[in-house]
CHARMM-style PDB file with segment names, atoms N, HN, CA, C and O in Angstrom:
ATOM      1  N   MET     1     -17.615   7.314   7.623  1.00  0.00      PROA
ATOM      2  CA  MET     1     -17.212   6.396   6.579  1.00  0.00      PROA
ATOM      3  C   MET     1     -17.408   7.066   5.229  1.00  0.00      PROA
ATOM      4  O   MET     1     -18.291   7.903   5.043  1.00  0.00      PROA
ATOM      5  N   LYS     2     -16.554   6.671   4.294  1.00  0.00      PROA
ATOM      6  HN  LYS     2     -15.837   5.991   4.445  1.00  0.00      PROA
ATOM      7  CA  LYS     2     -16.633   7.185   2.934  1.00  0.00      PROA
ATOM      8  C   LYS     2     -16.595   6.033   1.949  1.00  0.00      PROA
ATOM      9  O   LYS     2     -16.053   4.965   2.234  1.00  0.00      PROA
ATOM     10  N   ALA     3     -17.184   6.269   0.779  1.00  0.00      PROA
ATOM     11  HN  ALA     3     -17.625   7.137   0.548  1.00  0.00      PROA
ATOM     12  CA  ALA     3     -17.162   5.286  -0.295  1.00  0.00      PROA
ATOM     13  C   ALA     3     -16.483   5.889  -1.512  1.00  0.00      PROA
ATOM     14  O   ALA     3     -16.642   7.076  -1.799  1.00  0.00      PROA
ATOM     15  N   THR     4     -15.733   5.073  -2.219  1.00  0.00      PROA
ATOM     16  HN  THR     4     -15.604   4.109  -1.986  1.00  0.00      PROA
ATOM     17  CA  THR     4     -15.150   5.486  -3.483  1.00  0.00      PROA
ATOM     18  C   THR     4     -15.381   4.387  -4.509  1.00  0.00      PROA
ATOM     19  O   THR     4     -15.513   3.211  -4.170  1.00  0.00      PROA
ATOM     20  N   ILE     5     -15.427   4.798  -5.767  1.00  0.00      PROA
ATOM     21  HN  ILE     5     -15.319   5.753  -6.042  1.00  0.00      PROA
ATOM     22  CA  ILE     5     -15.578   3.852  -6.869  1.00  0.00      PROA
ATOM     23  C   ILE     5     -14.484   4.128  -7.882  1.00  0.00      PROA
ATOM     24  O   ILE     5     -14.278   5.273  -8.285  1.00  0.00      PROA
ATOM     25  N   ASP     6     -13.786   3.085  -8.291  1.00  0.00      PROA
ATOM     26  HN  ASP     6     -13.954   2.155  -7.964  1.00  0.00      PROA
ATOM     27  CA  ASP     6     -12.846   3.192  -9.407  1.00  0.00      PROA
ATOM     28  C   ASP     6     -13.677   3.058 -10.677  1.00  0.00      PROA
ATOM     29  O   ASP     6     -13.905   1.953 -11.169  1.00  0.00      PROA
ATOM     30  N   ARG     7     -14.123   4.184 -11.196  1.00  0.00      PROA
ATOM     31  HN  ARG     7     -13.937   5.082 -10.797  1.00  0.00      PROA
ATOM     32  CA  ARG     7     -15.058   4.179 -12.320  1.00  0.00      PROA
ATOM     33  C   ARG     7     -14.438   3.595 -13.585  1.00  0.00      PROA
ATOM     34  O   ARG     7     -15.169   3.187 -14.488  1.00  0.00      PROA
ATOM     35  N   THR     8     -13.108   3.545 -13.675  1.00  0.00      PROA
ATOM     36  HN  THR     8     -12.514   3.876 -12.942  1.00  0.00      PROA
ATOM     37  CA  THR     8     -12.481   2.981 -14.869  1.00  0.00      PROA
ATOM     38  C   THR     8     -12.744   1.476 -14.971  1.00  0.00      PROA
ATOM     39  O   THR     8     -12.695   0.904 -16.060  1.00  0.00      PROA
ATOM     40  N   GLY     9     -13.024   0.841 -13.829  1.00  0.00      PROA
ATOM     41  HN  GLY     9     -13.064   1.306 -12.945  1.00  0.00      PROA
ATOM     42  CA  GLY     9     -13.295  -0.588 -13.825  1.00  0.00      PROA
ATOM     43  C   GLY     9     -14.769  -0.936 -13.722  1.00  0.00      PROA
ATOM     44  O   GLY     9     -15.143  -2.104 -13.829  1.00  0.00      PROA
ATOM     45  N   CYS    10     -15.611   0.072 -13.515  1.00  0.00      PROA
ATOM     46  HN  CYS    10     -15.308   1.021 -13.428  1.00  0.00      PROA
ATOM     47  CA  CYS    10     -17.054  -0.157 -13.354  1.00  0.00      PROA
ATOM     48  C   CYS    10     -17.655  -0.676 -14.658  1.00  0.00      PROA
ATOM     49  O   CYS    10     -17.342  -0.182 -15.741  1.00  0.00      PROA
ATOM     50  N   ILE    11     -18.524  -1.680 -14.534  1.00  0.00      PROA
ATOM     51  HN  ILE    11     -18.779  -2.081 -13.654  1.00  0.00      PROA
ATOM     52  CA  ILE    11     -19.190  -2.236 -15.719  1.00  0.00      PROA
ATOM     53  C   ILE    11     -20.640  -1.789 -15.823  1.00  0.00      PROA
ATOM     54  O   ILE    11     -21.350  -2.195 -16.743  1.00  0.00      PROA
ATOM     55  N   GLY    12     -21.086  -0.955 -14.888  1.00  0.00      PROA
ATOM     56  HN  GLY    12     -20.509  -0.625 -14.140  1.00  0.00      PROA
ATOM     57  CA  GLY    12     -22.431  -0.398 -14.954  1.00  0.00      PROA
ATOM     58  C   GLY    12     -23.547  -1.387 -14.706  1.00  0.00      PROA
ATOM     59  O   GLY    12     -24.619  -1.276 -15.301  1.00  0.00      PROA
ATOM     60  N   CYS    13     -23.312  -2.352 -13.837  1.00  0.00      PROA
ATOM     61  HN  CYS    13     -22.441  -2.442 -13.354  1.00  0.00      PROA
ATOM     62  CA  CYS    13     -24.333  -3.372 -13.583  1.00  0.00      PROA
ATOM     63  C   CYS    13     -25.532  -2.829 -12.805  1.00  0.00      PROA
ATOM     64  O   CYS    13     -26.628  -3.381 -12.901  1.00  0.00      PROA
ATOM     65  N   GLY    14     -25.337  -1.754 -12.034  1.00  0.00      PROA
ATOM     66  HN  GLY    14     -24.447  -1.306 -11.956  1.00  0.00      PROA
ATOM     67  CA  GLY    14     -26.441  -1.144 -11.292  1.00  0.00      PROA
ATOM     68  C   GLY    14     -26.739  -1.763  -9.951  1.00  0.00      PROA
ATOM     69  O   GLY    14     -27.720  -1.392  -9.308  1.00  0.00      PROA
ATOM     70  N   LEU    15     -25.926  -2.688  -9.516  1.00  0.00      PROA
ATOM     71  HN  LEU    15     -25.129  -2.990 -10.038  1.00  0.00      PROA
ATOM     72  CA  LEU    15     -26.180  -3.368  -8.248  1.00  0.00      PROA
ATOM     73  C   LEU    15     -26.004  -2.438  -7.045  1.00  0.00      PROA
ATOM     74  O   LEU    15     -26.797  -2.491  -6.105  1.00  0.00      PROA
ATOM     75  N   CYS    16     -24.982  -1.593  -7.065  1.00  0.00      PROA
ATOM     76  HN  CYS    16     -24.338  -1.550  -7.829  1.00  0.00      PROA
ATOM     77  CA  CYS    16     -24.722  -0.746  -5.883  1.00  0.00      PROA
ATOM     78  C   CYS    16     -25.858   0.231  -5.588  1.00  0.00      PROA
ATOM     79  O   CYS    16     -26.240   0.353  -4.424  1.00  0.00      PROA
ATOM     80  N   PRO    17     -26.426   0.943  -6.585  1.00  0.00      PROA
ATOM     81  CA  PRO    17     -27.553   1.807  -6.227  1.00  0.00      PROA
ATOM     82  C   PRO    17     -28.816   1.023  -5.864  1.00  0.00      PROA
ATOM     83  O   PRO    17     -29.668   1.528  -5.134  1.00  0.00      PROA
ATOM     84  N   ASP    18     -28.938  -0.193  -6.362  1.00  0.00      PROA
ATOM     85  HN  ASP    18     -28.246  -0.603  -6.955  1.00  0.00      PROA
ATOM     86  CA  ASP    18     -30.069  -1.030  -5.956  1.00  0.00      PROA
ATOM     87  C   ASP    18     -29.969  -1.374  -4.470  1.00  0.00      PROA
ATOM     88  O   ASP    18     -30.975  -1.395  -3.761  1.00  0.00      PROA
ATOM     89  N   ILE    19     -28.746  -1.644  -4.006  1.00  0.00      PROA
ATOM     90  HN  ILE    19     -27.928  -1.627  -4.582  1.00  0.00      PROA
ATOM     91  CA  ILE    19     -28.523  -2.029  -2.609  1.00  0.00      PROA
ATOM     92  C   ILE    19     -28.482  -0.812  -1.693  1.00  0.00      PROA
ATOM     93  O   ILE    19     -29.009  -0.857  -0.582  1.00  0.00      PROA
ATOM     94  N   CYS    20     -27.857   0.281  -2.151  1.00  0.00      PROA
ATOM     95  HN  CYS    20     -27.429   0.317  -3.054  1.00  0.00      PROA
ATOM     96  CA  CYS    20     -27.652   1.445  -1.287  1.00  0.00      PROA
ATOM     97  C   CYS    20     -27.845   2.755  -2.064  1.00  0.00      PROA
ATOM     98  O   CYS    20     -26.871   3.438  -2.381  1.00  0.00      PROA
ATOM     99  N   PRO    21     -29.089   3.099  -2.368  1.00  0.00      PROA
ATOM    100  CA  PRO    21     -29.349   4.321  -3.146  1.00  0.00      PROA
ATOM    101  C   PRO    21     -29.022   5.614  -2.406  1.00  0.00      PROA
ATOM    102  O   PRO    21     -28.956   6.680  -3.019  1.00  0.00      PROA
ATOM    103  N   GLU    22     -28.818   5.529  -1.095  1.00  0.00      PROA
ATOM    104  HN  GLU    22     -28.872   4.663  -0.597  1.00  0.00      PROA
ATOM    105  CA  GLU    22     -28.437   6.714  -0.328  1.00  0.00      PROA
ATOM    106  C   GLU    22     -27.009   7.153  -0.644  1.00  0.00      PROA
ATOM    107  O   GLU    22     -26.646   8.307  -0.414  1.00  0.00      PROA
ATOM    108  N   VAL    23     -26.200   6.234  -1.170  1.00  0.00      PROA
ATOM    109  HN  VAL    23     -26.495   5.297  -1.357  1.00  0.00      PROA
ATOM    110  CA  VAL    23     -24.780   6.504  -1.392  1.00  0.00      PROA
ATOM    111  C   VAL    23     -24.397   6.438  -2.866  1.00  0.00      PROA
ATOM    112  O   VAL    23     -23.506   7.167  -3.303  1.00  0.00      PROA
ATOM    113  N   PHE    24     -25.054   5.578  -3.638  1.00  0.00      PROA
ATOM    114  HN  PHE    24     -25.778   4.986  -3.283  1.00  0.00      PROA
ATOM    115  CA  PHE    24     -24.668   5.355  -5.031  1.00  0.00      PROA
ATOM    116  C   PHE    24     -25.814   5.657  -5.990  1.00  0.00      PROA
ATOM    117  O   PHE    24     -26.990   5.522  -5.651  1.00  0.00      PROA
ATOM    118  N   GLN    25     -25.435   6.069  -7.198  1.00  0.00      PROA
ATOM    119  HN  GLN    25     -24.480   6.178  -7.473  1.00  0.00      PROA
ATOM    120  CA  GLN    25     -26.416   6.214  -8.268  1.00  0.00      PROA
ATOM    121  C   GLN    25     -25.718   5.918  -9.589  1.00  0.00      PROA
ATOM    122  O   GLN    25     -24.489   5.880  -9.662  1.00  0.00      PROA
ATOM    123  N   MET    26     -26.509   5.712 -10.618  1.00  0.00      PROA
ATOM    124  HN  MET    26     -27.507   5.743 -10.559  1.00  0.00      PROA
ATOM    125  CA  MET    26     -25.957   5.525 -11.951  1.00  0.00      PROA
ATOM    126  C   MET    26     -25.876   6.896 -12.609  1.00  0.00      PROA
ATOM    127  O   MET    26     -26.860   7.636 -12.639  1.00  0.00      PROA
ATOM    128  N   ALA    27     -24.715   7.227 -13.129  1.00  0.00      PROA
ATOM    129  HN  ALA    27     -23.917   6.625 -13.104  1.00  0.00      PROA
ATOM    130  CA  ALA    27     -24.489   8.510 -13.785  1.00  0.00      PROA
ATOM    131  C   ALA    27     -25.006   8.452 -15.220  1.00  0.00      PROA
ATOM    132  O   ALA    27     -25.368   7.389 -15.725  1.00  0.00      PROA
ATOM    133  N   ASP    28     -25.032   9.604 -15.857  1.00  0.00      PROA
ATOM    134  HN  ASP    28     -24.739  10.468 -15.447  1.00  0.00      PROA
ATOM    135  CA  ASP    28     -25.513   9.690 -17.242  1.00  0.00      PROA
ATOM    136  C   ASP    28     -24.690   8.845 -18.205  1.00  0.00      PROA
ATOM    137  O   ASP    28     -25.191   8.441 -19.254  1.00  0.00      PROA
ATOM    138  N   ASP    29     -23.430   8.573 -17.861  1.00  0.00      PROA
ATOM    139  HN  ASP    29     -23.023   8.901 -17.009  1.00  0.00      PROA
ATOM    140  CA  ASP    29     -22.584   7.759 -18.738  1.00  0.00      PROA
ATOM    141  C   ASP    29     -22.788   6.258 -18.528  1.00  0.00      PROA
ATOM    142  O   ASP    29     -22.117   5.443 -19.162  1.00  0.00      PROA
ATOM    143  N   GLY    30     -23.722   5.892 -17.633  1.00  0.00      PROA
ATOM    144  HN  GLY    30     -24.267   6.553 -17.118  1.00  0.00      PROA
ATOM    145  CA  GLY    30     -24.037   4.484 -17.413  1.00  0.00      PROA
ATOM    146  C   GLY    30     -23.189   3.801 -16.360  1.00  0.00      PROA
ATOM    147  O   GLY    30     -23.343   2.605 -16.115  1.00  0.00      PROA
ATOM    148  N   LEU    31     -22.289   4.554 -15.733  1.00  0.00      PROA
ATOM    149  HN  LEU    31     -22.164   5.526 -15.932  1.00  0.00      PROA
ATOM    150  CA  LEU    31     -21.438   3.996 -14.689  1.00  0.00      PROA
ATOM    151  C   LEU    31     -21.900   4.491 -13.326  1.00  0.00      PROA
ATOM    152  O   LEU    31     -22.551   5.530 -13.214  1.00  0.00      PROA
ATOM    153  N   ALA    32     -21.554   3.737 -12.304  1.00  0.00      PROA
ATOM    154  HN  ALA    32     -21.026   2.893 -12.395  1.00  0.00      PROA
ATOM    155  CA  ALA    32     -21.944   4.112 -10.939  1.00  0.00      PROA
ATOM    156  C   ALA    32     -21.101   5.275 -10.447  1.00  0.00      PROA
ATOM    157  O   ALA    32     -19.957   5.459 -10.862  1.00  0.00      PROA
ATOM    158  N   GLU    33     -21.699   6.063  -9.544  1.00  0.00      PROA
ATOM    159  HN  GLU    33     -22.628   5.913  -9.206  1.00  0.00      PROA
ATOM    160  CA  GLU    33     -20.968   7.142  -8.910  1.00  0.00      PROA
ATOM    161  C   GLU    33     -21.436   7.280  -7.468  1.00  0.00      PROA
ATOM    162  O   GLU    33     -22.550   6.888  -7.118  1.00  0.00      PROA
ATOM    163  N   VAL    34     -20.566   7.842  -6.643  1.00  0.00      PROA
ATOM    164  HN  VAL    34     -19.662   8.160  -6.927  1.00  0.00      PROA
ATOM    165  CA  VAL    34     -20.874   8.091  -5.237  1.00  0.00      PROA
ATOM    166  C   VAL    34     -21.569   9.445  -5.150  1.00  0.00      PROA
ATOM    167  O   VAL    34     -21.099  10.428  -5.722  1.00  0.00      PROA
ATOM    168  N   ILE    35     -22.695   9.494  -4.428  1.00  0.00      PROA
ATOM    169  HN  ILE    35     -23.077   8.696  -3.962  1.00  0.00      PROA
ATOM    170  CA  ILE    35     -23.439  10.748  -4.290  1.00  0.00      PROA
ATOM    171  C   ILE    35     -23.430  11.291  -2.871  1.00  0.00      PROA
ATOM    172  O   ILE    35     -23.992  12.356  -2.614  1.00  0.00      PROA
ATOM    173  N   ALA    36     -22.799  10.576  -1.944  1.00  0.00      PROA
ATOM    174  HN  ALA    36     -22.342   9.711  -2.152  1.00  0.00      PROA
ATOM    175  CA  ALA    36     -22.744  11.019  -0.542  1.00  0.00      PROA
ATOM    176  C   ALA    36     -21.286  11.165  -0.122  1.00  0.00      PROA
ATOM    177  O   ALA    36     -20.530  10.193  -0.130  1.00  0.00      PROA
ATOM    178  N   ALA    37     -20.897  12.380   0.244  1.00  0.00      PROA
ATOM    179  HN  ALA    37     -21.511  13.169   0.251  1.00  0.00      PROA
ATOM    180  CA  ALA    37     -19.522  12.602   0.691  1.00  0.00      PROA
ATOM    181  C   ALA    37     -19.219  11.762   1.930  1.00  0.00      PROA
ATOM    182  O   ALA    37     -18.144  11.173   2.046  1.00  0.00      PROA
ATOM    183  N   GLU    38     -20.166  11.715   2.841  1.00  0.00      PROA
ATOM    184  HN  GLU    38     -21.039  12.193   2.747  1.00  0.00      PROA
ATOM    185  CA  GLU    38     -20.074  10.870   4.036  1.00  0.00      PROA
ATOM    186  C   GLU    38     -21.240   9.897   4.002  1.00  0.00      PROA
ATOM    187  O   GLU    38     -22.378  10.296   3.753  1.00  0.00      PROA
ATOM    188  N   ILE    39     -20.968   8.635   4.249  1.00  0.00      PROA
ATOM    189  HN  ILE    39     -20.044   8.311   4.451  1.00  0.00      PROA
ATOM    190  CA  ILE    39     -22.034   7.635   4.273  1.00  0.00      PROA
ATOM    191  C   ILE    39     -22.875   7.870   5.527  1.00  0.00      PROA
ATOM    192  O   ILE    39     -22.336   7.894   6.634  1.00  0.00      PROA
ATOM    193  N   PRO    40     -24.189   8.042   5.368  1.00  0.00      PROA
ATOM    194  CA  PRO    40     -25.038   8.189   6.556  1.00  0.00      PROA
ATOM    195  C   PRO    40     -24.904   6.954   7.456  1.00  0.00      PROA
ATOM    196  O   PRO    40     -24.787   5.831   6.964  1.00  0.00      PROA
ATOM    197  N   THR    41     -24.921   7.166   8.749  1.00  0.00      PROA
ATOM    198  HN  THR    41     -25.016   8.078   9.148  1.00  0.00      PROA
ATOM    199  CA  THR    41     -24.736   6.069   9.702  1.00  0.00      PROA
ATOM    200  C   THR    41     -25.698   4.920   9.444  1.00  0.00      PROA
ATOM    201  O   THR    41     -25.306   3.755   9.519  1.00  0.00      PROA
ATOM    202  N   ASP    42     -26.950   5.235   9.141  1.00  0.00      PROA
ATOM    203  HN  ASP    42     -27.268   6.181   9.081  1.00  0.00      PROA
ATOM    204  CA  ASP    42     -27.935   4.171   8.931  1.00  0.00      PROA
ATOM    205  C   ASP    42     -27.769   3.465   7.593  1.00  0.00      PROA
ATOM    206  O   ASP    42     -28.466   2.484   7.334  1.00  0.00      PROA
ATOM    207  N   ALA    43     -26.862   3.937   6.729  1.00  0.00      PROA
ATOM    208  HN  ALA    43     -26.296   4.734   6.939  1.00  0.00      PROA
ATOM    209  CA  ALA    43     -26.632   3.298   5.434  1.00  0.00      PROA
ATOM    210  C   ALA    43     -25.286   2.581   5.365  1.00  0.00      PROA
ATOM    211  O   ALA    43     -24.943   2.015   4.327  1.00  0.00      PROA
ATOM    212  N   GLU    44     -24.522   2.598   6.455  1.00  0.00      PROA
ATOM    213  HN  GLU    44     -24.800   3.059   7.298  1.00  0.00      PROA
ATOM    214  CA  GLU    44     -23.188   1.989   6.438  1.00  0.00      PROA
ATOM    215  C   GLU    44     -23.220   0.501   6.090  1.00  0.00      PROA
ATOM    216  O   GLU    44     -22.398   0.028   5.304  1.00  0.00      PROA
ATOM    217  N   GLY    45     -24.153  -0.225   6.666  1.00  0.00      PROA
ATOM    218  HN  GLY    45     -24.820   0.159   7.305  1.00  0.00      PROA
ATOM    219  CA  GLY    45     -24.256  -1.661   6.377  1.00  0.00      PROA
ATOM    220  C   GLY    45     -24.576  -1.925   4.918  1.00  0.00      PROA
ATOM    221  O   GLY    45     -23.990  -2.812   4.297  1.00  0.00      PROA
ATOM    222  N   ASN    46     -25.506  -1.156   4.370  1.00  0.00      PROA
ATOM    223  HN  ASN    46     -25.982  -0.435   4.874  1.00  0.00      PROA
ATOM    224  CA  ASN    46     -25.865  -1.327   2.963  1.00  0.00      PROA
ATOM    225  C   ASN    46     -24.721  -0.929   2.036  1.00  0.00      PROA
ATOM    226  O   ASN    46     -24.511  -1.564   1.002  1.00  0.00      PROA
ATOM    227  N   ALA    47     -23.982   0.114   2.397  1.00  0.00      PROA
ATOM    228  HN  ALA    47     -24.152   0.630   3.236  1.00  0.00      PROA
ATOM    229  CA  ALA    47     -22.842   0.532   1.579  1.00  0.00      PROA
ATOM    230  C   ALA    47     -21.783  -0.561   1.557  1.00  0.00      PROA
ATOM    231  O   ALA    47     -21.194  -0.843   0.513  1.00  0.00      PROA
ATOM    232  N   GLN    48     -21.542  -1.174   2.711  1.00  0.00      PROA
ATOM    233  HN  GLN    48     -22.021  -0.945   3.559  1.00  0.00      PROA
ATOM    234  CA  GLN    48     -20.574  -2.268   2.775  1.00  0.00      PROA
ATOM    235  C   GLN    48     -21.062  -3.463   1.969  1.00  0.00      PROA
ATOM    236  O   GLN    48     -20.276  -4.118   1.284  1.00  0.00      PROA
ATOM    237  N   GLU    49     -22.355  -3.749   2.049  1.00  0.00      PROA
ATOM    238  HN  GLU    49     -22.994  -3.218   2.605  1.00  0.00      PROA
ATOM    239  CA  GLU    49     -22.922  -4.849   1.260  1.00  0.00      PROA
ATOM    240  C   GLU    49     -22.761  -4.573  -0.233  1.00  0.00      PROA
ATOM    241  O   GLU    49     -22.450  -5.483  -1.002  1.00  0.00      PROA
ATOM    242  N   ALA    50     -22.970  -3.333  -0.641  1.00  0.00      PROA
ATOM    243  HN  ALA    50     -23.222  -2.594  -0.016  1.00  0.00      PROA
ATOM    244  CA  ALA    50     -22.808  -2.967  -2.047  1.00  0.00      PROA
ATOM    245  C   ALA    50     -21.366  -3.189  -2.494  1.00  0.00      PROA
ATOM    246  O   ALA    50     -21.124  -3.706  -3.585  1.00  0.00      PROA
ATOM    247  N   ALA    51     -20.411  -2.798  -1.653  1.00  0.00      PROA
ATOM    248  HN  ALA    51     -20.607  -2.378  -0.768  1.00  0.00      PROA
ATOM    249  CA  ALA    51     -19.001  -3.000  -1.984  1.00  0.00      PROA
ATOM    250  C   ALA    51     -18.678  -4.478  -2.117  1.00  0.00      PROA
ATOM    251  O   ALA    51     -17.984  -4.885  -3.049  1.00  0.00      PROA
ATOM    252  N   GLU    52     -19.179  -5.281  -1.191  1.00  0.00      PROA
ATOM    253  HN  GLU    52     -19.743  -4.951  -0.434  1.00  0.00      PROA
ATOM    254  CA  GLU    52     -18.907  -6.722  -1.218  1.00  0.00      PROA
ATOM    255  C   GLU    52     -19.621  -7.416  -2.376  1.00  0.00      PROA
ATOM    256  O   GLU    52     -19.174  -8.465  -2.840  1.00  0.00      PROA
ATOM    257  N   SER    53     -20.722  -6.839  -2.841  1.00  0.00      PROA
ATOM    258  HN  SER    53     -21.085  -5.987  -2.464  1.00  0.00      PROA
ATOM    259  CA  SER    53     -21.502  -7.444  -3.925  1.00  0.00      PROA
ATOM    260  C   SER    53     -21.033  -7.025  -5.310  1.00  0.00      PROA
ATOM    261  O   SER    53     -21.435  -7.626  -6.306  1.00  0.00      PROA
ATOM    262  N   CYS    54     -20.193  -6.008  -5.386  1.00  0.00      PROA
ATOM    263  HN  CYS    54     -19.866  -5.519  -4.577  1.00  0.00      PROA
ATOM    264  CA  CYS    54     -19.738  -5.504  -6.685  1.00  0.00      PROA
ATOM    265  C   CYS    54     -19.011  -6.614  -7.440  1.00  0.00      PROA
ATOM    266  O   CYS    54     -18.024  -7.153  -6.940  1.00  0.00      PROA
ATOM    267  N   PRO    55     -19.493  -6.970  -8.656  1.00  0.00      PROA
ATOM    268  CA  PRO    55     -18.884  -8.088  -9.381  1.00  0.00      PROA
ATOM    269  C   PRO    55     -17.468  -7.814  -9.868  1.00  0.00      PROA
ATOM    270  O   PRO    55     -16.738  -8.752 -10.188  1.00  0.00      PROA
ATOM    271  N   VAL    56     -17.066  -6.550  -9.931  1.00  0.00      PROA
ATOM    272  HN  VAL    56     -17.659  -5.788  -9.671  1.00  0.00      PROA
ATOM    273  CA  VAL    56     -15.707  -6.220 -10.380  1.00  0.00      PROA
ATOM    274  C   VAL    56     -14.879  -5.582  -9.269  1.00  0.00      PROA
ATOM    275  O   VAL    56     -13.770  -5.111  -9.521  1.00  0.00      PROA
ATOM    276  N   SER    57     -15.396  -5.562  -8.056  1.00  0.00      PROA
ATOM    277  HN  SER    57     -16.297  -5.946  -7.852  1.00  0.00      PROA
ATOM    278  CA  SER    57     -14.668  -5.108  -6.852  1.00  0.00      PROA
ATOM    279  C   SER    57     -14.037  -3.730  -7.013  1.00  0.00      PROA
ATOM    280  O   SER    57     -12.863  -3.546  -6.693  1.00  0.00      PROA
ATOM    281  N   VAL    58     -14.814  -2.751  -7.510  1.00  0.00      PROA
ATOM    282  HN  VAL    58     -15.768  -2.901  -7.769  1.00  0.00      PROA
ATOM    283  CA  VAL    58     -14.281  -1.405  -7.689  1.00  0.00      PROA
ATOM    284  C   VAL    58     -14.748  -0.432  -6.612  1.00  0.00      PROA
ATOM    285  O   VAL    58     -14.405   0.750  -6.660  1.00  0.00      PROA
ATOM    286  N   ILE    59     -15.527  -0.912  -5.641  1.00  0.00      PROA
ATOM    287  HN  ILE    59     -15.805  -1.872  -5.603  1.00  0.00      PROA
ATOM    288  CA  ILE    59     -16.048  -0.052  -4.574  1.00  0.00      PROA
ATOM    289  C   ILE    59     -15.246  -0.294  -3.300  1.00  0.00      PROA
ATOM    290  O   ILE    59     -15.024  -1.432  -2.889  1.00  0.00      PROA
ATOM    291  N   VAL    60     -14.819   0.811  -2.686  1.00  0.00      PROA
ATOM    292  HN  VAL    60     -15.000   1.736  -3.021  1.00  0.00      PROA
ATOM    293  CA  VAL    60     -14.122   0.740  -1.404  1.00  0.00      PROA
ATOM    294  C   VAL    60     -14.913   1.560  -0.401  1.00  0.00      PROA
ATOM    295  O   VAL    60     -15.242   2.719  -0.656  1.00  0.00      PROA
ATOM    296  N   VAL    61     -15.218   0.953   0.743  1.00  0.00      PROA
ATOM    297  HN  VAL    61     -14.951   0.012   0.950  1.00  0.00      PROA
ATOM    298  CA  VAL    61     -15.915   1.645   1.829  1.00  0.00      PROA
ATOM    299  C   VAL    61     -14.981   1.602   3.028  1.00  0.00      PROA
ATOM    300  O   VAL    61     -14.579   0.534   3.489  1.00  0.00      PROA
ATOM    301  N   GLU    62     -14.641   2.803   3.527  1.00  0.00      PROA
ATOM    302  HN  GLU    62     -14.967   3.671   3.153  1.00  0.00      PROA
ATOM    303  CA  GLU    62     -13.748   2.860   4.694  1.00  0.00      PROA
ATOM    304  C   GLU    62     -14.068   4.044   5.555  1.00  0.00      PROA
ATOM    305  OT1 GLU    62     -13.421   4.254   6.581  1.00  0.00      PROA
TER     306      GLU     62
END
């Protein structure tokens, strides 16, 4: 599984790295970024939860 973020729509709320720090982090510009090319198997559920919790729906996990 992979995660992507449309950073142009990110509002920098910080929810995704709070839910799944194995896959997401906040970049120096204050926006979220993906740090894992492949989502670790044990983090797939959390990555999906982060995508579903994103208030602006800019995270895709597939």
